[in-house]
NUSEKOL-707658 format. One line per field, with one value per residue (C-alpha): x, y, z. Coordinates in steps of 0.2 Angstrom, whole numbers, plus 5000, padded with zeros to 4 digits. Layout:
x	[X, ...];
y	[Y, ...];
z	[Z, ...];
***
This chain:
x	[5055, 5051, 5067, 5067, 5077, 5089, 5097, 5107, 5098, 5106, 5103, 5106, 5100, 5089, 5079, 5080, 5082, 5085, 5103, 5109, 5124, 5126, 5116, 5104, 5108, 5095, 5094, 5081, 5073, 5060, 5044, 5038, 5050, 5046, 5029, 5033, 5043, 5027, 5021, 5038, 5045, 5030, 5014, 5024, 5030, 5014, 5005, 5018, 5006, 4990, 4982, 4982, 4965, 4968, 4961, 4967, 4970, 4974, 4983, 4969, 4962, 4977, 4974, 4957, 4950, 4936, 4945, 4957, 4945, 4935, 4951, 4957, 4938, 4939, 4959, 4951, 4936, 4933, 4947, 4955, 4973, 4982, 4981, 4986, 4994, 5002, 5018, 5020, 5004, 4997, 5004, 5021, 5021, 5032, 5028, 5042, 5049, 5042, 5025, 5025, 5028, 5014, 5002, 5003, 5006, 4986, 4988, 5003, 4996, 4982, 4993, 4993, 5002, 5008, 5007, 5014, 5008, 5020, 5015, 5028, 5029, 5016, 5025, 5021, 5033, 5047, 5045, 5048, 5064, 5080, 5084, 5065, 5064, 5076, 5067, 5048, 5041, 5040, 5027, 5033, 5023, 5028, 5048, 5050, 5041, 5034, 5018, 5003, 4987, 4971, 4971, 4988, 4998, 5016, 5025, 5043, 5051, 5053, 5069, 5077, 5092, 5087, 5068, 5073, 5085, 5073, 5061, 5073, 5079, 5058, 5057, 5072, 5066, 5050, 5056, 5066, 5054, 5043, 5033, 5030, 5028, 5026, 5013, 5018, 5003, 5005, 5018, 5015, 5014, 5001, 4986, 4974, 4961, 4973, 4976, 4983, 4997, 4998, 5011, 5022, 5036, 5026, 5009, 4994, 4996, 4985, 4966, 4966, 4982, 4977, 4984, 4996, 5011, 5022, 5018, 5032, 5025, 5019, 5037, 5046, 5031, 5036, 5055, 5057, 5046, 5056, 5070, 5063, 5055, 5074, 5082, 5072, 5070, 5089, 5090, 5077, 5085, 5102, 5097, 5081, 5080, 5064, 5053, 5037, 5035, 5017, 5012, 4994, 4989, 4975, 4960, 4962, 4982, 4977, 4965, 4983, 4977, 4990, 4980, 4993, 5003, 5018, 5008, 5013, 5010, 5024, 5035, 5031, 5031, 5048, 5054, 5045, 5030, 5014, 5001, 4985, 4973, 4962, 4947, 4934, 4918, 4914, 4929, 4925, 4918, 4901, 4895, 4909, 4898, 4882, 4875, 4883, 4899, 4897, 4882, 4891, 4906, 4907, 4910, 4921, 4932, 4933, 4936, 4950, 4958, 4955, 4962, 4978, 4983, 4979, 4991, 5004, 5005, 5006, 5022, 5031, 5025, 5013, 5015, 5014, 5006, 4992, 4983, 4968, 4960, 4941, 4930, 4924, 4916, 4900, 4902, 4892, 4901, 4917, 4911, 4892, 4884, 4867, 4853, 4847, 4841, 4853, 4845, 4839, 4830, 4843, 4847, 4863, 4874, 4879, 4895, 4895, 4873, 4875, 4870, 4865, 4877, 4880, 4883, 4896, 4900, 4885, 4879, 4888, 4880, 4887, 4904, 4907, 4903, 4921, 4929, 4918, 4924, 4943, 4939, 4934, 4949, 4960, 4966, 4961, 4973, 4964, 4966, 4949, 4951, 4941, 4947, 4942, 4945, 4925, 4921, 4907, 4911, 4898, 4906, 4918, 4920, 4920, 4938, 4941, 4942];
y	[4490, 4484, 4486, 4472, 4468, 4454, 4448, 4433, 4422, 4418, 4413, 4422, 4415, 4403, 4414, 4416, 4435, 4444, 4453, 4463, 4471, 4491, 4493, 4480, 4475, 4483, 4474, 4478, 4466, 4466, 4467, 4451, 4442, 4454, 4448, 4432, 4437, 4449, 4435, 4429, 4447, 4457, 4465, 4483, 4487, 4483, 4494, 4508, 4519, 4515, 4523, 4511, 4502, 4492, 4483, 4477, 4458, 4458, 4444, 4440, 4430, 4425, 4406, 4410, 4401, 4413, 4428, 4422, 4419, 4435, 4445, 4435, 4439, 4456, 4456, 4447, 4455, 4473, 4487, 4482, 4481, 4479, 4470, 4478, 4467, 4465, 4461, 4467, 4466, 4475, 4462, 4466, 4448, 4449, 4437, 4426, 4426, 4407, 4411, 4428, 4420, 4408, 4420, 4433, 4420, 4420, 4437, 4442, 4427, 4440, 4451, 4463, 4476, 4473, 4485, 4481, 4486, 4488, 4494, 4504, 4510, 4496, 4481, 4469, 4454, 4464, 4472, 4458, 4452, 4453, 4468, 4475, 4476, 4492, 4501, 4502, 4519, 4519, 4521, 4535, 4528, 4510, 4511, 4511, 4498, 4497, 4508, 4498, 4505, 4501, 4483, 4479, 4484, 4490, 4503, 4508, 4524, 4535, 4544, 4528, 4524, 4506, 4510, 4519, 4502, 4488, 4498, 4501, 4480, 4475, 4488, 4480, 4463, 4468, 4475, 4459, 4447, 4456, 4471, 4483, 4499, 4501, 4509, 4512, 4512, 4517, 4529, 4540, 4540, 4534, 4545, 4548, 4537, 4523, 4524, 4535, 4546, 4557, 4541, 4543, 4554, 4561, 4568, 4578, 4595, 4604, 4607, 4623, 4624, 4609, 4610, 4624, 4619, 4630, 4622, 4612, 4596, 4596, 4602, 4589, 4576, 4583, 4582, 4563, 4558, 4570, 4560, 4543, 4548, 4554, 4540, 4528, 4535, 4538, 4518, 4512, 4524, 4518, 4501, 4506, 4524, 4522, 4510, 4519, 4525, 4528, 4533, 4530, 4545, 4553, 4561, 4575, 4577, 4579, 4593, 4601, 4601, 4589, 4577, 4575, 4561, 4569, 4568, 4584, 4582, 4592, 4580, 4566, 4577, 4582, 4564, 4559, 4550, 4547, 4552, 4540, 4549, 4538, 4549, 4537, 4547, 4535, 4542, 4560, 4573, 4576, 4591, 4591, 4597, 4584, 4580, 4563, 4564, 4546, 4551, 4564, 4553, 4565, 4581, 4572, 4566, 4583, 4593, 4582, 4583, 4602, 4605, 4594, 4601, 4618, 4615, 4606, 4619, 4633, 4623, 4621, 4604, 4607, 4589, 4578, 4563, 4555, 4537, 4538, 4525, 4523, 4515, 4501, 4494, 4496, 4505, 4520, 4534, 4532, 4548, 4543, 4557, 4550, 4562, 4577, 4596, 4610, 4627, 4632, 4616, 4613, 4595, 4591, 4575, 4571, 4564, 4550, 4547, 4529, 4531, 4519, 4508, 4516, 4504, 4506, 4487, 4482, 4499, 4504, 4521, 4527, 4519, 4527, 4543, 4543, 4543, 4552, 4569, 4561, 4561, 4577, 4583, 4575, 4559, 4544, 4529, 4524, 4508, 4501, 4496, 4482, 4475, 4456, 4459, 4456, 4467, 4465, 4463, 4476, 4490, 4492, 4497, 4482, 4479, 4488, 4474];
z	[5096, 5112, 5126, 5139, 5151, 5155, 5171, 5177, 5189, 5207, 5224, 5240, 5256, 5250, 5239, 5221, 5215, 5198, 5199, 5188, 5198, 5197, 5179, 5172, 5153, 5140, 5123, 5111, 5100, 5085, 5089, 5083, 5095, 5111, 5110, 5112, 5128, 5136, 5146, 5154, 5156, 5160, 5152, 5156, 5139, 5132, 5142, 5142, 5130, 5140, 5154, 5168, 5173, 5189, 5202, 5219, 5223, 5241, 5250, 5260, 5245, 5238, 5231, 5229, 5214, 5212, 5213, 5202, 5189, 5192, 5187, 5173, 5167, 5169, 5161, 5144, 5142, 5150, 5149, 5165, 5161, 5178, 5193, 5210, 5221, 5237, 5238, 5257, 5265, 5281, 5292, 5286, 5276, 5259, 5247, 5242, 5223, 5219, 5226, 5218, 5201, 5203, 5209, 5193, 5182, 5175, 5175, 5164, 5154, 5151, 5146, 5162, 5169, 5189, 5201, 5218, 5232, 5246, 5264, 5270, 5288, 5296, 5300, 5313, 5305, 5303, 5319, 5328, 5320, 5328, 5315, 5314, 5333, 5335, 5322, 5328, 5333, 5355, 5367, 5376, 5393, 5392, 5394, 5375, 5369, 5353, 5352, 5343, 5336, 5340, 5332, 5339, 5323, 5323, 5314, 5309, 5314, 5298, 5307, 5308, 5294, 5296, 5292, 5273, 5272, 5274, 5263, 5249, 5251, 5251, 5235, 5225, 5227, 5224, 5207, 5201, 5205, 5193, 5199, 5182, 5197, 5215, 5225, 5244, 5257, 5274, 5269, 5284, 5302, 5312, 5315, 5330, 5322, 5322, 5340, 5352, 5344, 5359, 5367, 5352, 5350, 5335, 5344, 5335, 5336, 5346, 5341, 5338, 5325, 5316, 5299, 5304, 5293, 5305, 5320, 5330, 5329, 5309, 5307, 5314, 5307, 5288, 5293, 5297, 5280, 5271, 5277, 5273, 5257, 5252, 5257, 5251, 5232, 5231, 5236, 5224, 5209, 5210, 5203, 5194, 5189, 5178, 5187, 5193, 5211, 5218, 5234, 5241, 5250, 5261, 5252, 5263, 5259, 5242, 5247, 5253, 5268, 5278, 5290, 5305, 5298, 5288, 5270, 5259, 5240, 5236, 5246, 5236, 5220, 5224, 5224, 5208, 5215, 5205, 5217, 5221, 5232, 5243, 5238, 5244, 5247, 5260, 5270, 5267, 5282, 5284, 5273, 5265, 5246, 5254, 5271, 5265, 5254, 5250, 5239, 5227, 5221, 5205, 5217, 5229, 5215, 5204, 5220, 5227, 5209, 5206, 5223, 5223, 5205, 5211, 5227, 5215, 5204, 5216, 5224, 5206, 5202, 5190, 5180, 5195, 5187, 5195, 5198, 5208, 5219, 5217, 5229, 5224, 5241, 5251, 5268, 5276, 5280, 5293, 5301, 5303, 5293, 5296, 5293, 5303, 5304, 5309, 5319, 5302, 5298, 5284, 5282, 5287, 5290, 5307, 5315, 5324, 5319, 5308, 5291, 5278, 5268, 5250, 5237, 5225, 5222, 5210, 5206, 5189, 5189, 5205, 5202, 5186, 5194, 5203, 5183, 5175, 5184, 5181, 5161, 5162, 5169, 5156, 5168, 5162, 5173, 5188, 5200, 5211, 5230, 5235, 5252, 5247, 5228, 5221, 5208, 5195, 5176, 5173, 5183, 5168, 5149, 5138, 5130, 5113, 5098];
***
């Protein structure tokens, strides 16, 4: 038996929403009849007992016929069964219902599950609106004007109730529009790598005490993020108690070390989030298990997974689910990590010294060295990030007959 959700269609403010009132009606139908509804209502039921194996499709490539054909080919011929698609992107642009339906139609026809990426606190579009302008994270030196990062992006302040109300509305629309699950990115405060966070009300902790959870600055960051998470999840769960919610978090947050942005694994686990560690080897510090960690994906993914599990086990969240992000793009290590020698003559990675571009896009062996440690540790679900949604079919196993 399959269970599908039947909802009433209505128009509100010229946007078509799926609305079921306080409770959506659940209707049981036979498996024979349900099969005819999979394309219309989604692939979630069909994938309920399968591991998630997804690839990211970003808004910068929406409508690109070549990218769409590539993704459909992956769904038909390989183990890929999920498309991770922008519903609210890095600029804050929210995809309308009608356009979203068109975007996902070819993937639904191929039986895909749809995981929707929602960029939470980084948002230029809403920040410029009448309602959103008052919710932005402010600059402390510019007379209350919105703080911007190095790329000119604005952020919403998680301490303000209006921020969580807005993300709740976005999330509910996403589910009504056909998202089987939600994955929240930028569900954090900005980091010093983003911009001058000393000019915000959430400045970095002094270096000598970085990572100390008792430090008052980190305590305040954790407090406001907890406030935001609690409000947001409560609002979503009132209407959709069972839709999976995931959080994309920094790799070092998955080490159990909070990188000064309010991301504590046990806080996400407390609110029932699936954890999506962004454990891209090219983003780890020089000499973490290798001079340049970009070359040792097996070691990095194994270490990240084991540390995350150990941290959560110690906090009482042993059953937390993970769907790890995999690196599908080529990049030199963002920290540099070009090779050199220390005083003892040992080869080390030197921060700031440019290293080589490491191949992941077309190297199945290196790419799958990210998956092997997950399998070794009993984890079968994963999702792949490529900013241009370009995926070589030989990275993935053929679809089972």
